[in-house]
C-alpha positions in Angstrom: 7.7 -0.1 22.3 4.2 -0.3 23.6 2.8 -3.7 24.8 -0.9 -3.7 25.9 -1.9 -5.6 29.0 -5.2 -6.4 30.8 -7.1 -7.6 27.8 -6.4 -4.5 25.7 -5.5 -4.5 22.0 -3.3 -1.9 20.4 -5.1 -0.8 17.2 -4.9 1.6 14.3 -8.0 3.4 13.3 -8.1 4.9 9.8 -8.2 8.7 9.7 -11.6 10.2 9.1 -11.9 11.8 5.7 -13.0 15.4 5.5 -15.9 15.7 3.2 -15.5 18.1 0.3 -18.5 19.8 -1.4 -18.7 20.3 -5.1 -21.6 22.8 -4.7 -19.3 25.5 -3.4 -21.3 25.7 -0.1 -19.1 26.7 2.8 -19.9 24.9 6.0 -19.3 26.3 9.4 -16.1 25.2 11.2 -18.2 23.7 14.0 -19.9 21.3 11.5 -19.1 17.7 12.2 -20.3 15.0 9.8 -22.1 12.0 11.3 -19.6 9.3 12.1 -20.5 5.7 11.7 -20.8 3.8 15.0 -18.7 0.9 13.9 -15.4 1.0 12.1 -12.7 -1.4 10.8 -9.5 -1.1 12.8 -6.1 -2.8 12.3 -4.6 -4.9 15.1 -0.9 -4.1 15.9 -0.5 -6.0 19.2 -2.5 -7.5 22.0 -2.3 -8.5 25.6 -1.5 -12.1 26.5 -4.9 -12.5 28.2 -7.1 -11.5 25.3 -9.7 -14.2 25.2 -9.5 -14.8 21.4 -5.8 -14.2 20.8 -5.5 -17.4 18.7 -7.7 -15.8 16.0 -5.5 -12.6 15.9 -2.6 -11.9 13.5 -0.6 -8.7 13.3 -2.4 -6.2 11.0 -5.6 -8.2 10.8 -8.8 -6.2 10.6 -11.4 -6.1 13.3 -14.8 -4.4 13.6 -15.1 -2.2 16.7 -17.5 0.2 18.3 -15.7 3.5 17.6 -16.9 5.1 20.8 -15.2 2.5 23.0 -11.7 3.0 21.5 -9.4 4.9 23.8 -6.8 7.3 22.5 -3.8 8.7 24.4 -0.5 10.4 23.7 2.7 9.4 25.5 6.0 11.1 24.7 4.5 12.6 21.6 3.3 9.4 20.1 -0.5 8.7 19.7 -1.9 5.2 20.7 -5.3 3.7 20.2 -6.4 0.8 22.4 -9.6 -1.1 22.9 -10.7 -3.7 25.4 -11.5 -7.1 23.9 -15.1 -6.8 25.1 -15.8 -4.1 22.4 -14.6 -6.1 19.4 -17.5 -7.2 17.4 -15.8 -9.3 14.9 -12.6 -10.2 12.9 -12.6 -9.6 9.2 
């Protein structure tokens, strides 16, 4: 079980969808579509010292700056976390 500390939130970020073309045009493998700067994420858990923890519920949606989310793998399991500073709002 993972428990975030130091004002971090454990979040889930939806997978990026791979664009499909109907025109039959083949894109190079190096092509990357433009990602939106902000994304909705789901809150799984949070540190006790998160400044707005009274507003949070498990699986609530938040808006974050995608570039500020951190991703790591421990013992084969992937985790996404973000510091409470980079949360723009709660949906």
